[in-house]
N, C-alpha and C positions, 0 to 999 in steps of 0.2 A: 446342547449346553452352551450358555452364553459365556463370552470371554470376559468374565468379571474380574479376573486377575489383572487385566490391562489397566483397570482403574485402581485396584488395590495397591499395585506396585508404585503408584505415584506417592504413596505415603511411607513406603518401606525401603525401596531400592536406593543405593547411594546416589547422591545428587549429581555428581559428575557423570556417572554412567547413564543416569536417567535423562540428564540434559542432552547428552550426545544422542541418545536413543530417540528423543522427541525432536530435537533441533535439526539434526542432520537431514532427515527426510524433508522437514519444512524448508530448510536452507536450500536443499537440492531442488525442491519445487520452485522456490523463488528465483534461484539461479536460472533454471530452465525458462521460467516465465519472463524474467528480465531479458535473457538472451533472445527470446521470441520477439520482444519489443524492439531490441536492438537490430535483430536480423530483419524484421519488418521494415524498419527505417532504412536499413542498407539497401534492401530490394527497391524501396520507393526512391531513394536517392539516386541509385544507378539505373533503375528501370524507367523512372518518370522524369526526374530532374531536380536541380537545387531548389527551385521555387516550390516543388511539391513538399520538400522537407520543411520549408517555411510554412506552407499551408498546414502541414501536420502539426507544427508547433502552435499554430493558431488554435487548434482543437484542444490543446492541453487543459484550458480552463473548463471546457465542457466535460472532458474526460475526468477531470478532478471531481466535478459534481456527480458524475455517475459512480465513480469510485467511492465518494463520500456516502452515497446511499447504500452501496454494497457493504461498506465497513460499519455503518450505523447498525444494520441488522446482523451481519455475520459476526463481527467482533463482540457486539453486545450479547448475542445469543450464545456464542462460544464461552464467554466468561461466566454467564449465568449458569449454563449447563455444567461447567466444571465445578462450580461451587456447589450445585445441587448433588453432583456425584460424590463430592467430598463429604456431604452430609448424608450420604446413602439414600438420597431421594430420587429413585429411578423414575417414578411416575412424574415428578416435577420436571426432570430432564426431558422426558418424552413430550410433555406439553410445550416446553421451550422449542423443541424441534418443529412441532406443528405450527407454532407462531412464527418461527423464522421462515418457513416455507411460504406461509400466507403473506407475510409482510414483504418478502422478496418479490412475489408476484404482483402485489399491489403497487409497490414502488416501480417495478420494471415497466408495467403497462402504463401507469399514470405519467411518469416522467418521460418515458420513451415517446409516447404520443404527443404529450404537451410540448416538449422541446422542439418537435418537428415544426410546429406552427410558428415559432419565432426564431427559427434557426439562422436565417440570413442576417437580420438586424443584430442578433446576439454576436455572431461571428465578426461583423463589422465593428461592433463595440469592443470586441476582444483584440482588435488590431489587424483584421484582414484588409488587404488592399484589393483593388479590382483584379490584380494579377494572381493573388493567393486565395481569394474567396472561392473560386470554383473547386480547387483542390480540397479545401477544408469542408465545403458543403458536401461534395461527393463522398468523402470519407465518413462524416458524421451521420448522414442520412441512413446509411446501412447499419452503423453501430447502434443508433437509437432504435431502429426497427428490431434489432436483436437483443435489446436491453433486458427484456424479461428472462431470456435465456441466461444472460450474464449474471443477473441477480440470483437466480435459482442455483446456478452452478457454484458460484463463489460463496454464497451464504451457506449452502449445505456442505461445502468443502471445509469451511471453518468448523462446522459442527462435527464433521467426521474426525478431524484432528483432535478436537476437544474431548470427544467421547471415547478416546482410547485407540484410534486407528491412524497414527501419523504416517505409516508407510502407504496405506491406501490413499490418504490425502495427497501424498507426494505423487503417486501413480496417476491420479486424476489430472494433476498439473502436467505430468509428462505426456499423457495422452493428448491433452489439449494442445500443448506446444508442438508436439510431434506432427499432429495433423496440420497445424497452421504452417509449419516450416515446409511441409510438402505442398500444400495448396497455394501459398502466397506466390512463389515464383512461377507456378503453373498458370495462375490467373493473370499475373502481371506481364510475364515475358512471352508465354506461349499464346494465351487467349487475348492478350493486349487489352485487358480491362482496366489498366492504370491503377490509380489509387483506390478506385472502387473494388478492384480485385483483391487488394490487401484487406479491405474492410470485410468483404464477403468471406475471405479465408478465416478471418478472426472469428466471425459469428459462427461459421460452420464448425470450427474447432472447439468453440465453447459448447456448442450443442452436443458434441461427442463427449466432452467432459461431464456435461449435465446428465447424460444417460448413465454414465459410470456411477455418479454419486446417488442418483435415484435408485439404481439397482442395489447399492449397498444398504440404503435405509429401508428398502422393501424386504430385506432379509430378516426374518424374525429372530435369527440367532445373533444379530448385532446387539451390542449393549443397549443402544437406544435406536428405536426403529419406528416406522410408520405403523399406526394402529388406530382403531376406531376411538373417537372421543377427543383426539388431539387437534382436529382441524377446526378450531374455533378460537378467535382472538379473545384473549383474556386480558383485561386492562392491567392487572397487577404484573403480569409477565411482560406485556408490551412496554409498560412504564419502566420496568427494570432493564429491559433490553435497550431502550432508548437512553436511559440514564447512563449506562456504562458505554454504550456505543456512541454517545454524543461527543466524546473527546476526539476519536478519529474522524467523526463526521465533521465537526467544526474545523479540525485541522485541515481537512481537504477542501472545505468551503472557503476557508481563509486562503488556502493555497490557490484556489481559483481566482480570488480577488487579487492576490499578489502577482500571479502570472499575467493577469490583465494589465496591472501596473508595469510589470517588466516589459511585456510586449509593446505597450504604448510608448514607454521610454526608448526601447530599442528601435522602434519604427521612427521616432523623432530624431534620434542621435546616430542611427546606423542604417536605417532602411530595412527592406524585406530580408536581405541576407543576414543582417544582425539577428533577426528573429530566427532564421534558420540555424545560425550558430548556437543560439540558446537551445534550440531543439536538439542539436547534437550533444551539447554539454549536459542537458537535462537527461537524455537517454543514458549517458555514461554514469552520472552520479546516481541515477535511480537504480542502476545495477547493484551498487554497494548498499544503498539504502534498503533495497528489497531483501538483500542478504541479511541485514540486521533485523528486518521485519520477520524473516524466517526464524532467526534466533529467538526473537520475542514470542513468536507463535509457539515455538517449542517450549519456552519458559511458561507460557500462559496456563496450560493445564496443570503443570507442576505447582506453580505459585497459587493458582486458584484452589486446587484441591487441598494443599497443605494449609493455606490460610483458612479455608472453610473448616478444616479439622483442627485448627489452632496449634499447628506444629510450626511455631515461629522461627525456631532455629533453622529448619529446612528452607523456609521462605527467605531468610536473610542470606543463606549460603547460595541459593539459586540466583538471587539478585547480584551477589558479588561475582559469581562466574559470568553472569550475563554482561555486566559492565566491562569486564576484561575482554570478553569476546567481541562486544560491540565496538570498543575502541580499536581493537586490532583490525577488524574488517574495514572500517572507514580510514584507517591509516594506509591500507593498501590502495584505497581510492585516492588518497592524498598523493601517494608516490606516482600513481598513474597520471594524475593531472599535472604534476610538476615536471616529470621526467619523460613522459611519452605522449604529450598532447597532439603532436603532429601525426604520429603513427595512428592514434585513435581516430582523429578527424578524417584521415584519408580512408578509413574503412567505410565512411558514409558517403563520400563525394570525391570527385576529381576536380571540382571547381576551386581554383587557387585562392580566390577572394574569400570564399566561404571558409576554406581551411585556415586562412590567416586570422579571420575573426574568431574562429572557434579556439585556436591555440591561445590567443591572448586572453579570451574570456575564461577558458578552462583553468589556466594558471592562477588567475585571481579568485575565481569562485571556490577553488579547493584549498585555499591557503590554510584554513584551520579545520579542515574536514575531519580529522580524528575526533574532535569534540562532538561531532554530530551523532556518531554511533552511540556514545555514552548517554547523550541526552535522549535519544530514541528509546533506549532500553529502560531508563528510569521512568519516562513518561508512560510507557506500556506496562511497567510494573504496577504503577498506581491504578491503572485501568484494570489489571488482572485481579486485584484484590478488592475491587468495587469502590475505590476512592475516586468516584467520577469527577468531583469538583476539582480535586488536585490535578488530575490528569487533564481536564479541560483547561485549567489555568496555565499549566505548562505548555499545552499545545498552542495556546493563543499568544504566549509571550513573544515567541520568535516571529510569528506571522504578523500580528497586529501591533504589539507594543514596541517592537524594535525594527522589524524589517520595513514596514510601511513608511515610517518617518525617514528612514535611510534612503528609500527609493525616491522619496519626494525631494530630499535636500541634497544628497550627494551628486546626482547628475547635474545640478545647477553649477556645481563647482568643478567637477571632473568629467563631465560629458558621459561618453559611453563607458569609460572606466569606472565612473561613479556608480553605474548600475551594477557592474560586476562586483565592485567592492562592498556594496550594500549587503550582499549575502554573507560573506565571512564575518563582517562586523556584527551583524545581528546574531550570528551563531555564537560568537564570544559572549555577548551580553546575555543571551538565553541560557548558555551553559552555566554561567555564574549564578543565575536565578535558580536553575534546576538543582544545582549542588546545594544551595542554601536550603531549599525545601526538603531535599533528601536528608540533610544533616538534622533538621528538626524532627522529621518523621523517624529517623533511625534511633533517636533517643527514646521515642515511644515504643518502638519494637524491642529495644533492649530491655525496657522495663517489663514488657509483656513476657519476654523470654525468661527473665530472672524470676518473675512471679510463678511461672510454670515449673521451674526447677526447684522451687522451695517446697 
């Protein structure tokens, strides 16, 4: 007997209890995943050296592009499947699953092989120097070879969570990270494979996670599972997946462009170690951002199901709880960045020059960090209810409309500090824009809610 109650509860169980049930596993998975990235960087910093951290930071734009492709398919497919389940369309949700699998494999093979051909010139354009290029190249060659595994594992993991199995989705992340934490130090310190060892550990751990999610969807007792007839790309489904997934895709593509600008400015005003400092800062703030993303992943099936079922009151209540939670999470990041930057930086390196640059940058970058969590929640809310254009607009405001001009203008006046200050200034401007959009849409939701109660 299938676990259909898992989806029916999305429309009946109290929102607070439901949000905890879905968000805590997703948050736990994101915490573990974030810590895996942090621990990976710590192993590289202590086992390879400070320039290896800078080389790893050079790869961030390419990693953003890979993550963009994963989010395009995974988030889009998860949102569509949640809405289908809310409409009691089980066959439609199964077809979405098949399309997510096929699109992930196509993206993984196509991008993974294509990027190998232009890797060196791309990394140089992204800020690599002769000293940091070998580290960046060694890491990305392995990651790109394993990209089909990455796309399959993460795309299906999003589907697992959206179709009523948040705890299983959390366990797949735990399996992945656990294997990586075991293998990375083994490959780096014992086998002396350097930064390549870290990349190999990453791909092997994702392969184990992929086996877990494939096993789940091969089980005929799962709500949505592999079955004959779903392994064909359908234009209507692909268009819907891309339409909703385009917001996080563009966000990460823009993030790639922004990181290139940041790395270029850091190289000009602070050199390779400044890029390494940004690598440390980025790893730290990503921990809190990923926790908020875990919260939004827990919100997504609740919001998608109830919006599909036209239970607007439950949609509004979920959003309200999400905003409070997102703000509290990034407030913790603000406190860490303001009051413990030296302690955090020393986790990654013993190089005093790199620590000093990281401390200065972290304090400036996290100045208005509490606003970031609220903005992420609202942007993902619009994505979850299928308002792709609004979500895309909000995703682009910070990256293109505000941050890029700041990165071009402020360093001319303030040098290295101008680069750090560009981030909080764009956060403030983007937050104001996001709240204005939410205010307008909230009036529409209130009208919908009132009409239902009449």
